[in-house]
C-alpha positions, 0 to 999 in steps of 0.5 A: 473426492472421497471422505477418506482422501479429504481426511488424509489431505487435511492431516497431511496439511496440518502435519506440514503446517505444524512442522514448519512452525516447529522449525521456527523454534525460538524465533516463533515468539519474536514474530511481529503481528500487525495491529497489536500496537497501532501507535508503534512501528517495528524497530526495523521498519524502513524510515524515509529520511529524505523525500525528493520532489523533483519536477516529474513529481510536481508534474504528476501532482498538478496534472489536469490543473491549469495555471495559474495555480491556486495558493491552496495548492501550496501544501504540495511544497510540504507534502512528504512521501505519504499518500495523497490523491494528487499523485494518483488517479482516482475515480474514472469516467465522469468523475475524472475531473482532472482528466487523468484517464483516457477520454471515454464517451459517457 
């Protein structure tokens, strides 16, 4: 690709980006930038008001753990909608102590 063509593409891209930014007009100052106030969420951010721990949720969280369940797992009764590794498979292979992945030969 020639230098002239590259320069032309760069100018065209820059003009396009600037015109798109100009079209935003007054809203340009109201754009939320993540990380500037990490202790606050945007006012219009979604809020979970109710979290339903149905039997399927418990089944997934306790998958690979055999009854009787330890009292240390009672934290699941208070678990909200935030991330917990008990709901999601983590490392696979020989590190998969709960058997959440299909068995493989190691």
